[in-house]
Residue frames as qw, qx, qy, qz and C-alpha x, y, z in Angstrom:
[[0.804, -0.466, 0.336, 0.155, 108.54, 113.46, 112.49],
 [0.228, 0.792, -0.502, -0.261, 111.94, 113.45, 110.89],
 [0.491, -0.224, 0.837, 0.088, 112.58, 109.67, 111.10],
 [0.272, 0.115, -0.784, -0.546, 111.97, 107.50, 108.03],
 [0.756, -0.204, -0.182, -0.595, 108.49, 105.77, 107.94],
 [0.793, -0.015, -0.608, 0.036, 110.12, 102.47, 109.01],
 [0.399, 0.049, -0.574, 0.714, 111.38, 104.05, 112.23],
 [0.347, -0.442, -0.029, -0.827, 108.09, 105.73, 113.27],
 [0.387, -0.146, 0.669, -0.618, 106.34, 104.95, 116.39],
 [0.141, 0.156, 0.971, 0.115, 104.16, 101.81, 116.04],
 [0.285, 0.626, 0.609, -0.395, 100.87, 103.69, 116.27],
 [0.292, 0.775, -0.105, -0.550, 101.82, 106.12, 113.42],
 [0.032, -0.425, 0.796, 0.430, 103.60, 103.55, 111.30],
 [0.420, 0.204, 0.879, -0.091, 100.79, 101.05, 111.21],
 [0.070, -0.143, -0.599, -0.785, 99.03, 101.17, 107.69],
 [0.449, 0.088, 0.261, -0.850, 95.42, 102.46, 107.88],
 [0.222, 0.205, 0.953, 0.021, 92.61, 100.07, 107.58],
 [0.408, 0.305, -0.013, -0.860, 89.72, 100.76, 105.26],
 [0.328, -0.640, -0.250, -0.649, 86.82, 100.36, 105.50],
 [0.241, -0.437, 0.562, -0.659, 86.33, 100.87, 109.25],
 [0.077, -0.113, -0.981, 0.140, 85.09, 98.00, 111.45],
 [0.397, -0.447, -0.538, -0.594, 81.43, 97.50, 111.46],
 [0.540, -0.490, 0.233, -0.644, 79.06, 97.91, 114.49],
 [0.958, -0.174, -0.131, -0.185, 79.28, 94.04, 114.91],
 [0.551, 0.491, -0.565, 0.369, 83.05, 94.06, 115.47],
 [0.774, -0.542, -0.319, 0.074, 83.91, 92.35, 118.89],
 [0.602, -0.590, 0.046, 0.535, 87.26, 94.02, 119.38],
 [0.493, 0.725, 0.159, 0.454, 89.49, 96.65, 117.88],
 [0.439, 0.123, -0.291, 0.841, 91.95, 99.46, 118.73],
 [0.135, -0.304, 0.158, -0.930, 90.77, 101.62, 121.45],
 [0.734, -0.334, -0.370, -0.461, 88.15, 99.12, 122.59],
 [0.333, -0.478, 0.686, -0.437, 88.47, 97.99, 126.39],
 [0.098, 0.069, -0.992, 0.030, 88.13, 94.44, 127.28],
 [0.053, 0.486, 0.833, -0.259, 84.60, 94.91, 128.73],
 [0.116, -0.063, -0.276, -0.952, 83.10, 97.40, 126.25],
 [0.439, 0.290, 0.493, -0.693, 79.49, 98.30, 126.71],
 [0.392, 0.369, 0.808, 0.240, 76.99, 96.56, 124.38],
 [0.060, 0.248, 0.378, 0.890, 75.42, 98.74, 121.61],
 [0.349, -0.647, -0.624, -0.263, 71.97, 98.61, 123.39],
 [0.488, -0.497, -0.410, 0.589, 73.55, 100.30, 126.40],
 [0.155, -0.111, 0.144, 0.971, 73.74, 103.64, 124.43],
 [0.083, -0.511, -0.675, -0.525, 70.04, 103.62, 123.62],
 [0.250, -0.328, 0.189, -0.891, 67.69, 106.11, 125.13],
 [0.284, 0.065, 0.808, -0.512, 65.10, 105.10, 127.93],
 [0.569, 0.560, 0.462, -0.386, 62.35, 105.67, 125.37],
 [0.644, 0.414, 0.475, 0.434, 62.24, 105.62, 121.51],
 [0.178, -0.504, 0.053, 0.844, 63.89, 108.71, 120.15],
 [0.298, 0.232, -0.520, -0.767, 62.44, 108.11, 116.69],
 [0.767, 0.137, 0.356, -0.515, 59.03, 106.49, 116.08],
 [0.555, -0.055, 0.788, 0.261, 59.12, 103.15, 114.15],
 [0.549, 0.736, 0.394, 0.023, 57.02, 104.69, 111.38],
 [0.131, 0.951, -0.226, -0.165, 59.50, 107.49, 110.94],
 [0.449, -0.479, 0.711, 0.252, 62.42, 104.92, 111.02],
 [0.644, 0.314, 0.682, 0.144, 60.58, 102.97, 108.22],
 [0.408, 0.892, 0.177, -0.080, 60.05, 106.04, 106.17],
 [0.139, -0.833, 0.481, 0.235, 63.77, 107.04, 106.58],
 [0.580, -0.186, 0.759, 0.229, 64.74, 103.56, 105.43],
 [0.619, 0.596, 0.509, 0.054, 62.55, 103.83, 102.34],
 [0.208, 0.963, -0.101, -0.137, 64.16, 107.13, 101.35],
 [0.291, -0.649, 0.667, 0.222, 67.66, 105.72, 101.80],
 [0.651, 0.088, 0.741, 0.141, 66.77, 102.65, 99.71],
 [0.532, 0.786, 0.313, -0.029, 65.47, 104.74, 96.96],
 [0.036, 0.905, -0.395, -0.153, 68.67, 106.87, 96.84],
 [0.500, -0.381, 0.764, 0.148, 70.88, 103.67, 97.11],
 [0.696, 0.413, 0.583, 0.074, 68.89, 102.06, 94.13],
 [0.454, 0.891, 0.023, 0.008, 69.52, 105.13, 91.90],
 [0.172, -0.804, 0.548, 0.154, 73.23, 105.15, 92.91],
 [0.631, -0.194, 0.744, 0.107, 73.68, 101.53, 92.02],
 [0.672, 0.598, 0.436, 0.003, 72.07, 101.97, 88.78],
 [0.290, 0.944, -0.155, 0.040, 74.68, 104.62, 87.84],
 [0.010, -0.748, 0.640, -0.175, 77.86, 103.60, 89.71],
 [0.906, 0.008, -0.422, 0.025, 79.53, 100.17, 90.09],
 [0.684, -0.087, -0.450, 0.568, 80.99, 99.44, 93.51],
 [0.128, 0.405, -0.201, 0.883, 82.24, 102.45, 95.56],
 [0.519, -0.600, -0.608, 0.040, 80.34, 101.39, 98.73],
 [0.451, -0.410, -0.319, 0.726, 82.32, 103.75, 100.86],
 [0.008, 0.093, 0.259, 0.961, 81.40, 106.67, 98.38],
 [0.384, -0.503, -0.638, -0.439, 77.77, 105.68, 98.67],
 [0.533, -0.567, -0.534, 0.331, 77.85, 105.70, 102.49],
 [0.320, -0.219, -0.087, 0.918, 79.73, 109.02, 102.52],
 [0.121, -0.231, -0.410, -0.874, 77.25, 110.69, 100.08],
 [0.455, -0.522, -0.665, -0.280, 74.29, 109.38, 102.00],
 [0.554, -0.451, -0.458, 0.528, 75.58, 110.27, 105.35],
 [0.181, -0.118, 0.010, 0.976, 76.49, 113.89, 104.24],
 [0.203, -0.385, -0.486, -0.758, 73.01, 114.34, 102.70],
 [0.538, -0.586, -0.605, -0.024, 71.26, 113.16, 105.79],
 [0.510, -0.474, -0.313, 0.646, 73.52, 115.40, 107.92],
 [0.153, 0.961, 0.229, -0.036, 73.09, 118.39, 105.69],
 [0.401, -0.706, 0.329, 0.482, 76.81, 118.78, 104.96],
 [0.538, 0.758, -0.284, -0.233, 79.07, 119.05, 101.95],
 [0.911, -0.137, 0.339, 0.192, 81.46, 116.50, 100.47],
 [0.144, 0.785, -0.511, -0.319, 84.91, 116.75, 98.87],
 [0.966, 0.151, 0.208, 0.032, 85.61, 113.84, 96.54],
 [0.023, -0.801, 0.545, 0.247, 89.28, 113.12, 95.64],
 [0.845, 0.019, 0.518, 0.130, 90.74, 110.52, 93.21],
 [0.242, -0.302, 0.596, 0.704, 92.60, 110.13, 90.05],
 [0.501, 0.252, -0.238, -0.793, 90.53, 110.52, 86.80],
 [0.539, 0.098, -0.721, -0.424, 88.04, 108.02, 85.75],
 [0.156, -0.052, -0.914, 0.370, 86.74, 106.77, 89.08],
 [0.256, -0.604, -0.682, -0.323, 83.15, 108.08, 88.68],
 [0.177, -0.236, -0.393, 0.871, 83.37, 111.19, 90.89],
 [0.269, 0.082, -0.213, -0.936, 81.28, 113.28, 88.63],
 [0.484, -0.150, -0.751, -0.423, 79.00, 110.25, 87.86],
 [0.351, -0.344, -0.775, 0.398, 78.37, 109.60, 91.55],
 [0.014, 0.282, 0.278, -0.918, 77.51, 113.27, 92.21],
 [0.407, 0.054, -0.355, -0.840, 75.07, 113.40, 89.35],
 [0.468, -0.259, -0.835, -0.126, 73.51, 110.14, 90.41],
 [0.188, -0.371, -0.658, 0.627, 72.87, 111.56, 93.83],
 [0.211, 0.278, 0.049, -0.936, 71.30, 114.75, 92.38],
 [0.401, -0.017, -0.630, -0.664, 69.25, 112.78, 89.89],
 [0.350, -0.324, -0.874, 0.095, 67.59, 110.81, 92.75],
 [0.053, -0.507, -0.454, 0.731, 66.26, 114.19, 94.29],
 [0.244, 0.742, 0.539, 0.316, 63.58, 116.20, 92.61],
 [0.227, -0.850, -0.077, 0.469, 65.49, 119.40, 93.27],
 [0.459, 0.874, -0.158, -0.006, 67.55, 121.82, 91.13],
 [0.832, -0.247, 0.248, 0.430, 71.02, 120.75, 90.14],
 [0.306, 0.925, -0.217, -0.062, 73.99, 122.86, 88.89],
 [0.880, -0.035, 0.110, 0.461, 77.35, 121.71, 87.54],
 [0.060, 0.968, -0.209, -0.123, 80.15, 124.27, 87.65],
 [0.894, 0.183, -0.040, 0.408, 83.29, 123.39, 85.82],
 [0.360, -0.878, 0.072, 0.308, 86.06, 125.20, 87.69],
 [0.727, 0.468, 0.054, 0.499, 88.76, 126.75, 85.57],
 [0.501, -0.215, -0.167, 0.821, 91.56, 129.28, 86.41],
 [0.012, 0.181, 0.199, 0.963, 89.57, 132.09, 84.67],
 [0.369, -0.613, -0.670, -0.197, 86.38, 131.39, 86.68],
 [0.008, -0.398, 0.246, -0.884, 85.28, 134.50, 88.59],
 [0.078, 0.175, 0.789, -0.583, 83.25, 134.62, 91.87],
 [0.492, 0.322, 0.087, -0.805, 80.38, 136.37, 90.09],
 [0.515, 0.169, -0.716, -0.440, 80.24, 133.34, 87.76],
 [0.311, -0.164, -0.909, 0.224, 79.22, 131.21, 90.86],
 [0.044, -0.400, -0.682, 0.611, 77.28, 133.41, 93.23],
 [0.230, 0.787, 0.556, 0.135, 75.73, 135.85, 90.70],
 [0.309, -0.067, 0.042, 0.948, 75.95, 139.63, 89.82],
 [0.259, 0.727, 0.384, -0.507, 73.96, 142.71, 89.15],
 [0.391, 0.315, 0.565, 0.655, 73.19, 143.67, 85.52],
 [0.053, 0.415, 0.129, -0.899, 72.48, 147.24, 84.64],
 [0.375, 0.568, 0.716, 0.152, 69.25, 147.74, 82.65],
 [0.226, -0.051, 0.195, 0.953, 69.74, 150.64, 80.24],
 [0.160, -0.511, -0.581, -0.613, 66.11, 150.84, 79.47],
 [0.493, -0.761, -0.410, -0.100, 64.92, 151.38, 83.11],
 [0.097, 0.748, -0.360, 0.549, 68.16, 152.79, 84.51],
 [0.705, -0.531, 0.320, -0.345, 68.22, 150.24, 87.29],
 [0.090, 0.387, -0.915, 0.067, 70.28, 147.19, 88.40],
 [0.915, -0.118, -0.086, -0.376, 68.68, 143.73, 88.38],
 [0.450, -0.474, 0.751, -0.090, 70.23, 140.70, 90.30],
 [0.821, 0.260, -0.450, -0.237, 71.00, 137.59, 88.29],
 [0.755, -0.482, 0.409, -0.172, 71.60, 134.69, 90.65],
 [0.199, 0.573, -0.775, -0.176, 74.40, 132.34, 89.98],
 [0.747, 0.005, -0.616, -0.249, 74.34, 128.53, 89.57],
 [0.192, 0.119, -0.822, 0.522, 75.31, 128.07, 93.26],
 [0.499, -0.012, 0.298, -0.814, 71.56, 128.87, 93.97],
 [0.715, 0.059, -0.561, -0.413, 70.54, 125.26, 93.58],
 [0.835, -0.457, 0.134, -0.275, 69.85, 122.36, 95.84],
 [0.854, -0.219, 0.308, 0.357, 72.76, 120.22, 94.75],
 [0.241, 0.927, -0.253, -0.137, 75.80, 121.94, 93.34],
 [0.913, -0.023, 0.161, 0.374, 78.66, 120.02, 91.77],
 [0.016, -0.919, 0.335, 0.206, 82.00, 121.93, 91.72],
 [0.955, 0.190, 0.086, 0.209, 84.06, 119.87, 89.30],
 [0.709, 0.230, -0.123, 0.655, 87.78, 120.07, 89.75],
 [0.230, -0.949, -0.211, -0.049, 87.55, 122.83, 92.38],
 [0.623, -0.535, 0.198, 0.535, 91.36, 123.07, 92.77],
 [0.488, 0.297, 0.415, 0.708, 91.57, 124.48, 89.24],
 [0.038, -0.910, -0.298, -0.285, 89.69, 127.62, 90.39],
 [0.347, 0.489, -0.359, 0.715, 91.66, 130.46, 91.88],
 [0.292, -0.227, -0.705, 0.605, 91.85, 131.27, 95.52],
 [0.193, 0.053, 0.047, -0.979, 89.64, 134.30, 95.02],
 [0.616, -0.076, -0.455, -0.638, 86.89, 132.14, 93.49],
 [0.521, -0.147, -0.815, 0.207, 87.30, 129.42, 96.06],
 [0.111, -0.129, -0.534, 0.828, 86.73, 131.97, 98.81],
 [0.404, -0.089, -0.255, -0.874, 83.45, 133.00, 97.09],
 [0.648, -0.211, -0.692, -0.237, 82.08, 129.56, 98.32],
 [0.281, 0.032, -0.755, 0.592, 82.82, 130.07, 101.93],
 [0.324, 0.020, 0.308, -0.894, 79.75, 132.12, 102.77],
 [0.715, 0.015, -0.390, -0.580, 77.47, 129.88, 100.65],
 [0.637, -0.006, -0.769, 0.051, 78.81, 126.62, 102.31],
 [0.255, -0.042, -0.679, 0.687, 78.75, 127.99, 105.90],
 [0.184, 0.228, 0.361, -0.885, 75.95, 130.51, 106.15],
 [0.295, 0.421, 0.843, 0.158, 73.84, 129.07, 103.30],
 [0.237, 0.909, 0.266, -0.217, 73.53, 132.50, 101.71],
 [0.566, 0.234, 0.202, 0.764, 75.29, 134.84, 99.17],
 [0.063, -0.789, -0.182, 0.583, 75.67, 138.53, 99.27],
 [0.456, 0.357, 0.516, 0.631, 75.15, 140.43, 95.93],
 [0.037, 0.575, 0.216, 0.788, 75.23, 144.20, 95.68],
 [0.136, -0.293, 0.449, -0.833, 74.84, 144.54, 99.42],
 [0.774, -0.133, -0.002, -0.619, 71.76, 142.28, 99.50],
 [0.276, -0.270, 0.909, -0.155, 71.67, 138.89, 101.16],
 [0.751, 0.122, -0.328, -0.560, 70.03, 135.99, 99.27],
 [0.697, -0.264, 0.607, -0.275, 69.17, 132.71, 100.89],
 [0.204, 0.290, -0.859, -0.369, 70.13, 129.50, 99.29],
 [0.734, -0.147, -0.412, -0.519, 67.64, 126.74, 98.66],
 [0.407, -0.348, 0.746, -0.395, 66.82, 124.25, 101.39],
 [0.798, -0.441, 0.209, 0.354, 68.12, 121.60, 101.29],
 [0.303, 0.896, -0.325, -0.020, 71.56, 122.88, 99.96],
 [0.867, -0.293, 0.353, 0.195, 74.50, 120.49, 99.29],
 [0.296, 0.828, -0.430, -0.204, 77.90, 121.11, 97.60],
 [0.934, -0.033, 0.297, 0.196, 79.78, 118.15, 96.05],
 [0.143, 0.882, -0.395, -0.212, 83.29, 119.18, 95.00],
 [0.968, 0.052, 0.105, 0.223, 85.85, 117.01, 93.22],
 [0.022, -0.913, 0.377, 0.156, 89.50, 117.24, 92.81],
 [0.911, 0.307, -0.219, 0.168, 92.43, 115.48, 91.06],
 [0.603, -0.760, 0.179, 0.162, 95.43, 114.97, 93.36],
 [0.806, -0.061, 0.352, 0.472, 97.96, 114.03, 90.73],
 [0.436, 0.617, 0.256, 0.603, 97.92, 117.12, 88.54],
 [0.391, -0.592, -0.252, 0.658, 99.58, 120.25, 89.81],
 [0.179, 0.007, 0.286, 0.941, 99.81, 122.60, 86.79],
 [0.268, -0.354, -0.325, -0.835, 97.14, 125.16, 86.75],
 [0.568, -0.568, -0.589, -0.088, 95.69, 124.20, 90.23],
 [0.083, -0.618, 0.277, -0.731, 95.35, 125.91, 93.44],
 [0.350, -0.098, -0.878, 0.312, 95.61, 124.16, 96.78],
 [0.433, -0.708, -0.421, -0.366, 92.44, 124.51, 98.88],
 [0.016, 0.509, -0.507, 0.695, 93.13, 126.51, 102.12],
 [0.197, -0.124, -0.908, 0.349, 92.38, 124.98, 105.45],
 [0.329, 0.231, 0.336, -0.852, 89.49, 127.35, 105.99],
 [0.595, 0.248, -0.413, -0.643, 87.91, 126.01, 102.77],
 [0.452, 0.085, -0.885, -0.072, 88.60, 122.43, 103.53],
 [0.016, 0.104, 0.799, -0.592, 87.05, 122.65, 106.99],
 [0.528, 0.152, 0.050, -0.834, 83.73, 123.72, 105.34],
 [0.639, 0.091, -0.683, -0.342, 83.40, 120.18, 104.00],
 [0.814, -0.374, 0.174, -0.409, 81.64, 117.77, 106.28],
 [0.877, -0.151, 0.440, 0.118, 83.51, 114.93, 104.85],
 [0.307, 0.676, -0.571, -0.352, 86.29, 114.13, 102.36],
 [0.920, 0.033, 0.390, -0.028, 86.27, 110.73, 100.51],
 [0.004, -0.608, 0.688, 0.395, 89.16, 109.38, 98.65],
 [0.914, 0.237, 0.044, -0.328, 88.06, 106.99, 95.93],
 [0.393, -0.458, 0.769, 0.209, 90.04, 103.94, 95.18],
 [0.309, 0.253, -0.746, -0.533, 90.33, 101.66, 92.02],
 [0.874, -0.055, 0.023, -0.482, 87.46, 99.04, 91.63],
 [0.579, -0.306, 0.755, 0.040, 88.14, 95.48, 92.20],
 [0.013, -0.180, 0.786, 0.592, 88.49, 93.19, 89.20],
 [0.125, 0.452, 0.883, -0.026, 84.86, 91.94, 89.48],
 [0.145, 0.811, 0.313, -0.472, 83.47, 95.41, 89.66],
 [0.060, 0.564, -0.445, -0.693, 85.62, 96.46, 86.65],
 [0.127, 0.110, 0.934, 0.317, 84.24, 93.48, 84.73],
 [0.170, 0.677, 0.698, -0.159, 80.79, 94.73, 85.44],
 [0.104, 0.720, -0.053, -0.684, 81.65, 98.26, 84.29],
 [0.005, -0.258, 0.753, 0.605, 82.86, 96.62, 80.92],
 [0.092, 0.361, 0.920, 0.118, 79.66, 94.55, 80.78],
 [0.126, 0.754, 0.443, -0.469, 77.45, 97.63, 81.36],
 [0.000, 0.589, -0.330, -0.737, 79.43, 99.41, 78.63],
 [0.033, -0.084, 0.866, 0.493, 78.81, 96.73, 76.05],
 [0.068, 0.544, 0.835, -0.049, 75.16, 96.61, 77.02],
 [0.061, 0.547, 0.324, 0.769, 74.92, 100.40, 76.53],
 [0.452, -0.744, -0.491, 0.013, 73.87, 101.04, 80.13],
 [0.529, -0.370, -0.136, 0.752, 76.72, 103.24, 80.84],
 [0.094, -0.185, 0.202, 0.957, 76.07, 105.81, 78.12],
 [0.139, -0.397, -0.730, -0.538, 72.59, 104.95, 76.93],
 [0.446, -0.521, -0.078, -0.724, 69.23, 106.18, 78.48],
 [0.136, 0.060, -0.822, 0.549, 69.00, 105.38, 82.22],
 [0.479, -0.558, -0.577, -0.354, 65.61, 104.30, 83.76],
 [0.204, -0.537, 0.433, -0.695, 64.99, 106.13, 87.07],
 [0.392, -0.135, -0.889, 0.194, 64.79, 103.68, 89.90],
 [0.323, -0.713, -0.586, 0.209, 62.79, 106.14, 92.28],
 [0.161, 0.642, 0.026, 0.749, 62.39, 109.72, 93.05],
 [0.431, -0.446, -0.532, 0.576, 63.07, 111.46, 96.44],
 [0.036, 0.876, 0.309, 0.368, 61.38, 114.77, 97.01],
 [0.188, 0.503, -0.354, 0.766, 62.96, 117.81, 98.77],
 [0.636, -0.506, 0.089, -0.576, 60.42, 117.24, 101.45],
 [0.972, -0.071, -0.219, 0.054, 61.84, 113.72, 101.83],
 [0.571, 0.330, -0.368, 0.655, 65.44, 115.09, 102.25],
 [0.164, -0.556, 0.247, -0.776, 64.21, 117.62, 104.81],
 [0.840, -0.402, -0.017, -0.365, 62.51, 114.92, 106.71],
 [0.890, 0.051, -0.319, 0.321, 65.61, 112.69, 106.60],
 [0.331, 0.459, -0.335, 0.753, 67.71, 115.59, 107.98],
 [0.518, -0.524, 0.161, -0.657, 65.09, 116.32, 110.78],
 [0.951, -0.242, -0.168, -0.091, 65.38, 112.57, 111.76],
 [0.712, 0.232, -0.388, 0.538, 69.09, 112.87, 112.14],
 [0.166, -0.563, 0.249, -0.770, 68.46, 115.70, 114.63],
 [0.767, -0.411, 0.026, -0.493, 66.39, 113.30, 116.68],
 [0.834, 0.141, -0.497, 0.196, 69.01, 110.44, 116.80],
 [0.596, -0.795, 0.071, -0.094, 69.96, 110.12, 120.45],
 [0.545, 0.544, -0.479, 0.422, 73.62, 110.66, 121.50],
 [0.760, -0.511, -0.348, 0.200, 74.60, 109.20, 124.86],
 [0.177, -0.955, 0.235, -0.038, 76.76, 111.55, 127.07],
 [0.715, -0.415, 0.486, 0.284, 79.44, 108.79, 127.08],
 [0.689, 0.437, 0.390, 0.427, 79.60, 108.92, 123.27],
 [0.115, 0.971, 0.037, 0.205, 79.72, 112.76, 123.39],
 [0.504, -0.765, 0.384, 0.113, 82.65, 112.46, 126.00],
 [0.801, 0.037, 0.472, 0.365, 84.28, 109.96, 123.44],
 [0.522, 0.714, 0.268, 0.383, 84.09, 112.27, 120.67],
 [0.110, -0.973, 0.161, -0.122, 85.54, 115.20, 122.73],
 [0.654, -0.559, 0.456, 0.227, 88.52, 113.00, 123.89],
 [0.770, 0.285, 0.411, 0.396, 89.21, 112.00, 120.31],
 [0.351, 0.859, 0.091, 0.362, 89.30, 115.54, 118.97],
 [0.370, -0.890, 0.264, -0.026, 91.37, 116.77, 121.94],
 [0.820, -0.249, 0.409, 0.312, 93.77, 113.87, 121.21],
 [0.665, 0.573, 0.271, 0.394, 94.27, 115.18, 117.71],
 [0.029, -0.960, 0.066, -0.272, 95.38, 118.52, 119.34],
 [0.485, 0.397, -0.610, 0.485, 98.15, 116.70, 121.26],
 [0.248, -0.348, 0.563, -0.707, 96.35, 116.47, 124.45],
 [0.787, -0.140, -0.427, -0.423, 93.31, 114.42, 125.63],
 [0.803, -0.496, 0.218, -0.248, 93.12, 111.82, 128.36],
 [0.838, -0.174, 0.427, 0.290, 95.79, 109.52, 126.64],
 [0.306, 0.840, -0.243, -0.377, 97.91, 111.68, 124.39],
 [0.946, 0.281, 0.046, 0.158, 99.71, 110.03, 121.56],
 [0.626, -0.532, 0.189, 0.539, 103.43, 110.11, 122.06],
 [0.274, -0.311, 0.417, 0.809, 105.20, 112.78, 119.75],
 [0.387, 0.658, 0.639, 0.094, 101.92, 113.47, 117.96],
 [0.085, 0.937, 0.030, -0.339, 102.69, 117.29, 117.78],
 [0.318, -0.446, 0.605, 0.578, 105.83, 116.35, 115.75],
 [0.255, 0.206, 0.835, 0.443, 103.40, 115.08, 113.00],
 [0.015, -0.764, -0.627, -0.153, 100.31, 117.24, 113.49],
 [0.225, 0.196, -0.078, 0.951, 100.61, 121.01, 113.23],
 [0.441, -0.100, 0.100, -0.886, 96.94, 121.72, 113.63],
 [0.117, 0.203, 0.964, -0.121, 94.37, 119.19, 115.08],
 [0.097, -0.565, -0.714, -0.402, 90.65, 119.12, 114.53],
 [0.114, -0.244, 0.145, -0.952, 88.66, 122.22, 115.58],
 [0.349, 0.188, 0.693, -0.602, 85.42, 122.20, 117.49],
 [0.647, 0.371, -0.214, -0.630, 83.68, 122.05, 113.97],
 [0.396, 0.282, -0.869, -0.090, 85.41, 118.56, 113.85],
 [0.131, 0.066, 0.865, -0.480, 83.67, 117.52, 117.08],
 [0.525, 0.366, 0.188, -0.745, 80.32, 118.76, 115.58],
 [0.601, 0.382, -0.529, -0.462, 80.99, 116.85, 112.39],
 [0.181, 0.193, -0.956, 0.130, 81.91, 113.69, 114.13],
 [0.327, 0.196, 0.684, -0.622, 78.67, 113.78, 116.19],
 [0.571, 0.448, 0.037, -0.687, 76.49, 114.69, 113.26],
 [0.502, 0.392, -0.673, -0.377, 77.86, 112.11, 110.94],
 [0.011, -0.050, 0.958, -0.283, 77.69, 109.42, 113.64],
 [0.470, 0.322, 0.506, -0.648, 73.94, 110.32, 113.98],
 [0.619, 0.470, -0.297, -0.555, 73.46, 110.04, 110.17],
 [0.291, 0.298, -0.905, -0.082, 75.43, 106.73, 110.16],
 [0.205, 0.080, 0.862, -0.456, 73.09, 105.37, 112.90],
 [0.609, 0.410, 0.286, -0.616, 69.95, 106.35, 111.11],
 [0.539, 0.440, -0.597, -0.399, 71.37, 104.72, 107.84],
 [0.145, 0.162, -0.963, 0.161, 71.79, 101.45, 109.99],
 [0.512, -0.448, -0.632, -0.372, 68.12, 101.70, 111.02],
 [0.505, -0.410, -0.609, 0.454, 68.79, 102.87, 114.60],
 [0.149, -0.886, -0.213, -0.384, 67.71, 105.89, 116.63],
 [0.564, -0.807, 0.143, 0.095, 70.80, 106.00, 118.77],
 [0.428, 0.769, -0.455, 0.135, 74.51, 106.50, 118.24],
 [0.917, -0.352, 0.049, 0.182, 77.20, 103.92, 119.37],
 [0.333, -0.725, 0.433, 0.419, 80.95, 104.38, 119.33],
 [0.607, 0.065, 0.694, 0.382, 81.07, 102.28, 116.37],
 [0.359, 0.836, 0.400, 0.116, 79.20, 104.76, 114.40],
 [0.097, -0.931, 0.273, 0.221, 81.95, 107.39, 115.26],
 [0.474, -0.427, 0.663, 0.392, 84.72, 104.95, 114.32],
 [0.640, 0.429, 0.616, 0.163, 82.88, 103.95, 110.99],
 [0.387, 0.866, 0.192, 0.251, 83.11, 107.46, 109.48],
 [0.520, -0.711, 0.052, 0.471, 86.41, 108.62, 111.15],
 [0.521, -0.027, 0.416, 0.745, 88.54, 108.89, 108.05],
 [0.189, 0.655, 0.528, 0.506, 85.90, 110.96, 106.05],
 [0.267, -0.929, -0.254, -0.039, 85.39, 113.44, 108.96],
 [0.519, -0.769, 0.160, 0.337, 88.98, 113.93, 110.18],
 [0.771, 0.045, 0.296, 0.562, 91.38, 113.33, 107.30],
 [0.321, 0.632, 0.207, 0.675, 91.07, 116.87, 105.84],
 [0.355, -0.890, -0.085, -0.273, 90.97, 118.52, 109.29],
 [0.785, -0.498, 0.121, 0.348, 94.40, 117.50, 110.26],
 [0.322, 0.909, -0.262, 0.020, 97.31, 119.81, 109.23],
 [0.947, -0.103, -0.024, 0.303, 100.43, 117.68, 108.97],
 [0.289, -0.832, 0.293, 0.373, 103.93, 119.08, 109.65],
 [0.525, 0.696, -0.442, -0.211, 106.46, 119.18, 106.92],
 [0.132, -0.455, 0.875, -0.098, 108.35, 116.35, 108.53],
 [0.629, 0.162, 0.711, -0.267, 105.36, 114.17, 108.50],
 [0.670, 0.670, 0.003, -0.320, 104.69, 114.94, 104.84],
 [0.304, 0.700, -0.638, -0.104, 108.35, 114.27, 104.00],
 [0.248, -0.277, 0.917, -0.142, 108.26, 110.95, 105.89],
 [0.357, -0.036, -0.778, -0.515, 105.15, 109.86, 104.03],
 [0.071, 0.257, 0.814, -0.515, 102.88, 109.76, 107.04],
 [0.186, -0.435, -0.669, -0.574, 99.17, 109.61, 105.93],
 [0.394, -0.340, 0.232, -0.822, 96.33, 111.36, 107.89],
 [0.864, -0.184, -0.349, -0.314, 94.61, 107.96, 108.17],
 [0.673, 0.073, -0.589, 0.441, 97.72, 106.70, 110.06],
 [0.017, 0.203, -0.454, 0.868, 97.39, 109.61, 112.63],
 [0.655, -0.252, -0.060, -0.710, 93.64, 108.96, 112.94],
 [0.855, -0.094, -0.510, -0.010, 94.25, 105.29, 113.66],
 [0.438, 0.129, -0.590, 0.666, 96.78, 106.21, 116.32],
 [0.278, -0.282, 0.202, -0.896, 94.25, 108.57, 117.89],
 [0.798, -0.172, -0.202, -0.540, 91.57, 105.94, 117.97],
 [0.765, 0.031, -0.608, 0.210, 93.93, 103.38, 119.28],
 [0.267, 0.251, -0.512, 0.777, 94.88, 105.61, 122.07],
 [0.386, -0.181, 0.241, -0.872, 91.49, 106.65, 123.26],
 [0.123, 0.121, 0.971, -0.168, 89.41, 103.88, 124.98],
 [0.345, -0.327, -0.575, -0.666, 85.90, 103.20, 123.73],
 [0.436, -0.284, 0.418, -0.745, 83.15, 103.74, 126.30]]
C-alpha cells in the first residue's frame, strides 16, 4: 500500500502481538462467539497411547533442560526449535548480534547424541565446501568421494546470508530431498537431519539476500528479541559464576532413536477436518482470496503462502500439540505458531515495505478475517 502506516486499514496497521495467545484464551481475532471447545477436535479414540505421550514428554523435557542450562530466556526460540525438531524441519534464526542464536543452536545439538557440524558462511565459501567433492588419488588413478560437513544430523549454517547465491543454492537439494549429488552419485543425508541457519538483518555489506525458494525450504523463521531486564541480570550472574564460559554439565541425552520416535509421534497426532479447512482458508486468504478476503491485501502482498505453507502450518500445529501433551490439534495450535511458519513465506510489495508494514501485521489481519472453527 502506498499510504503511510498511520493511514493503513485497521487490520494491517494494528501492531503484531507476540507471543501468540495460548490454548486457554477465551477470545481473540478470528474467533466466533460460540467457538468449539478444544476437546471437540479430539478423535473418537486415542491417536497416541498414554505411554507414548509420556515418553514424548520425557524427551521434550530433557531437551528443554539442556536448552535452559545454556540459554537464558528466549522461550519463543525454545518452542520454535522443539517444534521444528519434532516436525523434522529446518529453522532460520534472525537477530542482531549477541542474542544467543549460535548458542541456542549448539545447545539443541548437544542434547542429541548425533553428529553436529558448524559451517561459518563467508563470501568465498564454495558449494563443494558444504556438500563435498571428489578427490583424485594419483596412486590408484581413481576418484574418491569426500563428503562435506552437511552430512551430519544437525548442521549450523552461521550467517548464511554471507555466502554467495551459488553456495546458498547448494543447500536446496539437501534441505528438501535430504540428499546430495556428488560426481553423478546420490548420497543420502543422515536421519534425522536438521539445518539451523542464522543471519544478521542489520549488516548489508558483504551479504546476499536469501531468495524466496531458499526461504521456503525453512519450516520456520524465528526473530529473536532482546532479553528482559531480569533475564539479562541472570546472564550477568551466570557470567560472574563462570557458567557461561566454563565447563557445562549435561542435563540429559536424547538419542537419535528418541528423535525419530518423536517425529513418528507427530505423524500420529490427529488433525480434525475442520482444522484442515481452517488452515486452507488461512493460506488462501494470504493469496488475496479465501472465504473472507482481507480488503486491499494484494496491494501489500505480492506472493502469498504456497501449498508448502499449508503443509508447514499443519505439521507445526501437530508438533505444538504434542509439545502440550495432546494427541490432537486445535485451532489454537495453528495460531500459536503462525508467525514462525508464515512470516518468511509472504513476499511483500514495494509499497508495503516503503510504508513499514511488517509480515506479522499481514498475518494478524489474515487470522482476524478467517473465523476459527
